[in-house]
C-alpha positions in Angstrom: 104.3 110.0 109.8 106.1 106.8 110.9 108.7 105.5 108.6 108.8 101.7 109.3 105.6 101.1 111.3 102.2 100.7 109.5 98.8 100.0 110.9 99.9 96.7 112.5 103.6 96.8 113.3 106.4 96.6 110.8 105.7 94.5 107.7 107.3 93.7 104.4 108.8 91.1 102.1 111.1 88.9 104.1 114.8 89.5 103.6 114.1 92.7 101.8 114.2 96.2 103.5 112.8 96.8 106.0 112.1 93.2 106.9 115.8 92.1 107.1 117.8 90.5 109.8 119.8 93.8 110.2 116.6 95.8 110.8 115.2 93.2 113.2 118.4 93.4 115.2 118.2 97.2 115.4 114.5 97.1 116.2 115.2 94.6 119.0 117.8 96.9 120.4 115.7 100.0 120.1 112.5 98.5 121.6 114.5 97.0 124.4 115.9 100.4 125.3 112.5 102.1 125.1 111.0 99.6 127.6 113.9 99.6 130.1 112.3 101.3 133.1 114.2 100.5 136.3 116.9 98.4 137.8 115.1 95.0 137.6 116.0 92.3 135.2 114.0 93.1 132.0 112.2 90.4 130.0 110.6 90.1 126.6 108.4 87.3 125.3 108.6 86.4 121.5 106.1 84.3 119.5 105.9 83.7 115.8 103.8 82.0 113.1 105.0 79.3 110.8 106.8 81.2 108.0 110.3 80.1 107.0 111.6 83.6 107.6 110.5 83.5 111.2 113.7 81.7 112.2 115.8 84.5 110.7 113.8 87.3 112.3 113.5 85.6 115.6 117.3 85.1 116.0 118.0 88.7 115.0 115.5 90.0 117.5 117.0 87.8 120.2 120.4 89.2 119.4 119.1 92.7 119.6 117.2 92.3 122.9 120.0 90.4 124.7 122.6 93.0 123.5 120.8 95.7 125.6 120.4 93.4 128.6 116.9 91.9 128.2 116.2 88.3 128.9 114.1 86.6 126.1 111.4 84.0 126.5 110.8 82.1 123.2 107.3 80.6 122.7 107.7 79.2 119.2 104.6 79.1 116.9 101.7 80.7 118.9 98.8 82.9 118.1 99.2 86.7 118.3 96.6 87.0 121.1 98.5 84.4 123.2 101.6 86.6 123.0 99.5 89.5 124.3 98.1 87.3 127.1 101.5 85.9 128.1 103.1 89.3 128.1 100.9 90.1 131.1 100.8 86.7 132.6 104.6 86.3 132.7 105.0 89.9 133.9 107.3 90.7 131.0 108.2 94.3 129.9 107.4 93.7 126.3 105.8 91.2 123.9 106.7 90.6 120.3 104.9 88.6 117.6 106.7 87.7 114.4 104.0 87.5 111.7 102.5 89.1 108.6 99.1 87.9 109.7 97.0 87.0 106.6 99.7 87.8 104.0 101.4 85.1 102.0 104.5 83.3 103.3 107.0 85.6 101.5 106.0 88.5 103.8 106.7 88.8 107.5 106.3 91.4 110.2 107.0 92.4 113.8 104.2 93.4 116.2 104.8 94.7 119.7 102.7 94.6 122.9 103.4 96.7 126.0 103.6 95.2 129.5 99.8 95.7 129.7 99.2 93.5 126.7 98.1 96.3 124.4 99.6 97.3 121.1 101.9 100.3 121.2 100.8 103.8 120.5 101.9 105.8 117.5 104.1 107.9 119.9 106.0 104.9 121.2 106.5 103.5 117.7 108.0 106.8 116.7 110.4 106.6 119.7 111.5 103.1 118.5 112.0 104.4 115.0 114.2 107.3 116.2 116.4 104.9 118.1 116.7 102.5 115.1 118.2 105.3 113.1 120.6 106.4 115.8 124.0 105.1 116.9 123.2 102.8 119.9 126.8 101.7 120.5 127.2 103.6 123.7 123.9 102.1 125.1 124.8 98.4 124.8 124.8 96.3 127.9 128.1 95.6 129.7 129.6 92.1 129.5 128.0 90.9 132.7 124.7 92.5 131.9 123.9 90.8 128.6 120.5 89.0 128.4 119.8 85.3 128.2 117.3 83.5 126.0 115.3 80.3 126.7 112.3 78.4 125.4 109.2 78.4 127.6 107.6 75.1 128.3 103.9 74.8 128.7 103.0 78.1 126.9 100.5 76.3 124.6 98.6 74.7 127.5 98.5 78.0 129.4 96.8 79.7 126.4 94.4 76.8 125.8 93.2 76.9 129.5 92.9 80.7 129.2 90.7 80.4 126.1 88.5 77.7 127.7 87.9 79.8 130.8 86.2 82.4 128.7 83.2 80.1 128.5 80.8 79.6 131.4 82.1 76.9 133.7 79.3 74.4 133.0 79.3 74.8 129.2 80.9 72.3 126.8 80.7 71.7 123.1 79.5 68.1 123.1 77.2 67.3 120.2 78.8 69.9 117.9 80.8 68.8 114.8 83.3 71.5 114.1 85.7 72.0 111.2 88.6 74.2 112.1 90.9 75.7 109.5 94.1 77.0 111.0 95.6 78.4 107.8 98.8 76.4 108.3 99.6 79.1 110.8 100.3 79.9 114.4 97.2 78.2 115.9 97.7 74.9 114.2 98.2 73.1 117.5 96.3 75.1 120.1 93.0 75.7 118.3 92.0 72.1 117.5 93.2 71.0 121.0 91.1 73.6 122.8 88.0 72.7 120.8 88.6 68.9 121.4 89.1 69.5 125.2 85.8 71.3 125.3 84.0 68.2 123.9 83.5 69.0 120.2 83.9 66.5 117.4 86.8 68.2 115.6 87.9 68.0 112.0 91.1 69.9 111.4 92.4 71.6 108.3 95.4 73.8 107.6 97.5 72.1 110.4 100.5 70.9 108.3 102.7 74.0 108.0 105.9 73.6 106.0 107.1 77.2 106.1 105.6 78.1 102.8 101.9 77.2 102.9 100.6 79.7 105.5 97.4 81.3 104.3 97.8 79.5 100.9 94.3 78.7 99.7 93.1 78.3 103.3 92.2 80.2 106.4 90.0 83.3 106.8 91.1 84.9 103.6 90.3 81.8 101.5 87.4 80.0 103.2 86.2 78.1 100.1 88.0 74.9 101.1 86.4 75.1 104.5 83.0 75.6 103.0 83.4 72.5 101.0 84.7 70.5 103.9 81.8 71.6 106.2 79.4 70.4 103.5 81.3 67.1 102.9 81.4 66.0 106.6 78.0 67.5 107.4 79.5 69.7 110.2 77.5 72.1 112.3 80.0 74.9 111.8 83.3 75.8 110.2 85.9 78.1 111.8 88.6 79.8 109.7 91.5 81.5 111.4 94.2 83.5 109.7 98.0 83.0 109.8 98.4 84.5 113.3 94.9 83.6 114.6 93.9 87.1 115.6 90.9 87.1 113.2 88.1 84.6 112.5 85.5 83.9 109.8 82.6 81.5 110.4 81.0 79.1 107.9 77.5 77.9 108.6 76.2 74.3 108.1 75.3 75.2 104.5 78.8 76.3 103.7 77.9 80.0 103.7 80.5 82.4 104.9 79.7 84.7 107.9 82.0 87.7 108.2 83.1 89.8 111.2 80.2 92.3 111.0 77.7 89.5 111.5 79.7 88.1 114.4 79.9 91.5 116.1 76.1 91.8 115.7 75.6 88.4 117.3 77.8 89.1 120.2 76.3 92.6 120.7 72.7 91.2 120.7 73.7 88.3 123.0 75.6 90.4 125.5 72.9 93.1 125.5 70.3 90.4 126.4 72.6 89.2 129.3 73.5 92.7 130.5 77.1 92.2 129.6 77.7 95.2 127.4 79.7 97.9 129.2 78.5 100.6 126.9 75.4 101.1 124.7 77.1 100.0 121.5 80.2 98.6 119.9 83.2 99.9 118.0 84.0 99.0 114.4 85.9 100.6 111.5 84.8 102.7 108.5 84.8 99.4 106.5 81.9 97.8 108.4 78.7 97.4 106.5 75.9 99.9 106.8 73.5 97.0 107.5 75.4 96.5 110.9 74.8 100.1 111.8 71.1 99.8 111.1 70.7 96.5 112.9 72.4 98.0 116.0 70.1 101.1 115.8 67.1 98.8 115.9 68.5 97.3 119.2 69.0 100.7 120.6 72.8 100.4 120.3 75.3 102.7 118.6 78.2 102.0 116.3 81.3 104.0 116.8 83.6 103.9 113.8 87.4 104.3 113.7 90.0 104.2 110.9 91.1 100.7 109.8 93.3 98.7 112.1 92.3 96.7 115.2 94.6 98.7 117.4 92.6 101.9 116.6 89.4 100.0 117.5 91.0 99.0 120.8 92.1 102.5 121.6 88.6 103.8 121.1 87.2 101.0 123.2 89.5 101.8 126.1 89.0 105.5 125.9 85.2 105.2 125.9 84.4 102.1 127.9 83.3 99.7 125.2 83.9 95.9 125.6 82.9 94.7 122.1 84.6 95.9 118.9 86.2 94.6 115.8 86.5 94.6 112.0 84.6 93.2 109.1 87.6 91.1 108.3 87.2 89.1 111.5 89.3 90.9 114.1 86.9 90.6 117.0 88.0 92.3 120.2 86.3 91.3 123.4 88.0 93.3 126.1 86.5 91.3 129.0 88.9 88.6 127.9 91.6 89.9 125.7 93.6 93.1 124.8 93.6 92.4 121.0 91.7 90.5 118.4 91.5 86.8 119.3 90.1 84.4 116.6 89.7 81.4 118.9 88.0 83.3 121.8 85.6 85.0 119.3 84.8 81.6 117.8 84.1 80.2 121.3 81.7 83.0 122.0 79.9 82.2 118.8 79.7 78.5 119.8 78.3 79.5 123.1 75.5 81.4 121.4 74.8 78.3 119.2 74.6 76.1 122.3 72.4 78.5 124.1 70.0 79.0 121.3 70.0 75.4 120.1 69.5 76.5 116.5 71.5 76.0 113.3 74.4 78.3 112.8 72.7 79.8 109.7 69.9 81.1 112.0 72.1 82.1 114.9 74.8 84.0 113.0 72.7 85.7 110.3 71.7 88.8 112.3 71.0 91.3 109.5 70.9 91.7 105.7 74.0 93.6 104.6 73.6 96.4 102.0 75.5 95.9 98.7 79.2 96.6 99.4 82.0 96.5 96.8 85.7 96.8 97.5 88.4 97.1 94.8 92.1 97.2 95.4 94.3 99.3 93.1 98.1 98.6 93.3 100.5 101.5 93.0 104.3 101.7 92.9 104.9 104.9 94.8 103.8 108.5 95.2 100.5 109.7 96.5 97.8 109.1 93.9 95.0 110.1 96.3 96.4 113.6 96.3 96.0 114.1 92.6 93.2 116.5 91.6 91.5 114.1 89.1 91.2 111.5 91.9 89.8 114.0 94.4 87.3 115.1 91.8 86.2 111.5 91.1 85.8 110.9 94.8 83.6 114.0 95.2 81.5 112.9 92.3 81.1 109.5 93.7 80.0 110.8 97.1 77.4 113.1 95.4 76.0 110.1 93.3 75.6 107.9 96.4 74.0 110.7 98.4 72.6 109.8 101.9 71.7 106.2 101.0 75.3 105.0 100.8 78.9 105.5 101.9 82.2 105.8 100.2 85.6 105.0 101.8 88.9 105.5 99.9 92.1 104.8 101.7 95.7 103.6 101.3 96.4 100.2 102.8 98.6 100.3 105.9 100.2 97.0 105.1 100.4 96.7 101.3 101.0 99.2 98.4 97.3 99.3 97.6 94.6 101.9 97.3 91.3 100.4 98.6 88.1 101.7 97.0 85.0 100.8 98.9 81.4 101.9 98.4 78.1 100.6 99.7 74.5 101.6 99.4 71.0 100.3 98.7 71.3 100.5 94.9 73.8 97.7 94.0 74.2 98.9 90.3 75.0 102.4 91.4 77.5 101.2 94.0 79.2 99.0 91.4 79.4 101.9 88.9 80.8 104.3 91.5 83.6 101.9 92.6 84.5 101.0 89.0 84.7 104.7 88.0 86.8 105.8 90.9 89.1 102.7 90.7 89.7 103.5 87.1 90.8 107.0 87.8 93.0 105.9 90.7 94.6 103.3 88.4 95.4 105.9 85.8 96.8 108.2 88.5 99.0 105.3 89.9 100.4 104.2 86.6 
């Protein structure tokens, strides 16, 4: 088990352990040492979202990296996938994103990318943790070998051009009215600009970050305001990103929300028709709807499932030759273009399908009828409630009641102190009863 790292880097409440300046300093030192691999001048690129605490963590990381002799390139507010892209493009040894993704402003986190642009393996994260807890005094750089830090000019334009090039050269978005909600987060500049440069009529929301309003009643986790805006301005489509823009949710012209499962189904069907799928199927997590699996079966495609976390999706894609994967929450990984979930690039692929088919978004993006699925979160303070006998018995009973017509997934969140209870099946009433019964038992065990 890793001590500090969860399913997506290190995350916690800002200025509270482990998300303190002291920890960020040590993590910077440790990660810098792990990725020193030769006599060349080592470099790390750092991006962040718009949280107030980003300044504190960024400066602490810079101190850590420079103290072990790494030069630092600072990007400022930029999407997580742009950090992964620039890590490779700038030939740096390491990439870092300071963000807690879809969490509220009081949380923050640190995500790492290796020189290949992919998130780190569990093994490398354990190596970093071991160094964090050790005495690194003897491994600090000499006085003449300290690193330097500087801001990188033009990073936003590099990413915008990169995203635009994922569309066919002759394609543009003229004639489409697009509402883009950037969640007052990392993409508040680059996403509207990219859409406008492609010719769309762009209405922007969530583009006035103040350090506190990231993900606040906006973005992919709160698409209600976007739905209202799409209806108000009679837009063709709404696009909702989260705080670090690695996930996307679509809203159709009627204001109806389209989740990641539907988007993966759309891309899979489109790429299959154009012979672009590198494997006969896609990769998703245990949380994806059973309706997606059935839809893909009808297309002659498979659905490989992983545990929750887009990096586990990516690992399975790389190991087995898939080029489409993602999560129901909107992490869409298209490995022909990116090494991690990229909300803007996924949205552009959806827009390409809309242009190709010349149909309303409600028709293009509604690929299948999802089976009833219910998710409840139960907060706990500590311990391991899932290991208690009464919880195990309740889970076994729920699985028996659902039988072969449904699925049950119970797991601890990797980013928050929550037990997630999810069930799905053809009988909505039964699914609801099973979730409520198990959630009640888990709540009593967690009390």
